[in-house]
N, C-alpha and C positions, 0 to 999 in steps of 0.2 A: 502357658498355655497349654490348653485341651490335643493329648495326642492323638493322633488319628492311625487307623490302621489300615492295611490292604491288603490282604491273602489274596492272590491270583494264580491257580493255574496255568504257567507261562513257561516260555523258552526267556525270559526278562536277562538273565546273565548265564553264560559259561556253559548253557547248556547245549551237548551235540542232540544231532535230531534224537538217537535211541530216548534223550532223558528228557525229550518236551516234556512230557505230563506231568514232572516234578512240580513240586509244591513250592513255590518261592513267596516269602512273608517275607513284608516289607515294614516298617516302623518310620515315623517320623512324628515331626510337631506339626506340620500343615500338607495336604495332599492337593492338588489343583488337578482337575482335570480339561483340558481343553481341548474336545473333540474336533471341531474348526482345524485346530493346529496340528491334530492326532499327537498330542504328549500330553504327557503325566509328570509332575513336576511336585519332587517331596523335598522336602527344607526343614533344616532342624535337626541336628541330631541323626542322621538318617542311616539305619541299618538293614540290610538288605542280606535275607538269609535264604539260602538256595543250600541243595544236598552235599555240595563240594566245594562252597567255599559261601566265606561271609563277609560283608564290605560293610564298611563305617564312612559316611560322608559326608560335608556339611549340606551339599547339595545333589540328586540325583534327576536326573530327566532322561524317561524314557519316550522315544520317537516311536511311532508303529503304525501300520500301511492300513488300507482297507480292508484285511481280517479283524481288525480291532485288538485290543492288548494283548491279543495272543499272536500277533502276526509283528513283533519288534524288531524295527530297523535299525536304532543303533539306544544304546545304555551308556549312559554320560555320567561320569561322576567328578565332580569339582569342590573346591572349595580350599586349594591347598592344602590341604590334609585328610587326605584318602588312603585308604588301609584296606588289602584283599588278603584273606589269612583261610589258608586250606590246611588238613590234616598235615601237611609235610614244608611247608613255607608259609612266610608272613611278609609282605610286600607292602610299601611306604608309597607316593609319590603325592605331587599337586596335582592330577587331573589323570582319568581313568576314561578311555572309550573302549567298549564292545561293541563289534559286528557281529547277530547270528550270519547272516550272508557269506560273508568270508571266513566266518570261525578266526576272527584278529579280534586280540586285546592288546589296546598299548596304554603303556600307564607311562605318564612324561611328568620330570620335574623332579627334582633331589631323588630322582629315585635307588631305594635302598630295598635288598633281595635275602632276605636270614631264611637259614635250613641248618640241617644239623651240620653240613660238611661246608659252610662258612655264610662270607655277608659279601657279595656283588654291590656296586655302588655304579650308578650308569646315570647316562642324563633321561634314555628312554629305554626302556622295556617293549619288544615287539613279542607275543605267545601268538604265534599259530595252534590254534588248539585240534586243528584236524591233521597235522603231522606234528604234533608236540614237539615242534622245533621253536625256541626259545634265541632272541637276538637282542643281545645290551649294543647300547652305543653311547656315545658323547659326544655334545655337538661346541664348538666354540674353541678349538684346542684342546677341551677337555678329556681326559681318556676315561677306561672303562678299568677302575680298581676291584680287585676282592682278595679276601683274606680265608682261607680252608685248614680245615682241620687233618688230618688223616687221620684215619679210623684203623 
C-alpha cells in the first residue's frame, strides 16, 4: 500500500500554547480527511513526530473544530499497541487520548512507563500538561506497581 504523508503546522499532539506553531509530521499507510465529520483518520503503522514526543499506533483519529486542522479538539491513538516516547521516558498502552483544551493526556490499558529511574505499571496514566502532574491508577482490584533504581 502506498504510504500517505501529511505534514501540518498544528497543535495536534502535546503542544502547549507556546508550542502551537511547531511542525508535526504524520506518516501512515492511509489518511482519510472527512470535513463533514471534522476528523482526520490515519491508519496503518502511524507515526506522529512532534518536537516533544513521538507516537506510534495502528490508528490515530484527530477531531477538529470550526477552525479546521489547526483547531484540534481531540487526538486519539488506538489499536492495542500505542507507544509514546520522549527524551526522558517511553510509555506504552492500548489507547491514548489527548485533549488540547484541558491539556490532559490519558493513556489506558496495560500502561507501562520506563525512564532512567525505573518502571511503573498501571491501568491508566493521566498527565496534566498544564500542571506537570502525572497520576497512575489501577482498576479492577489491581494495584499500581513500580520498580525503581537508586541513582
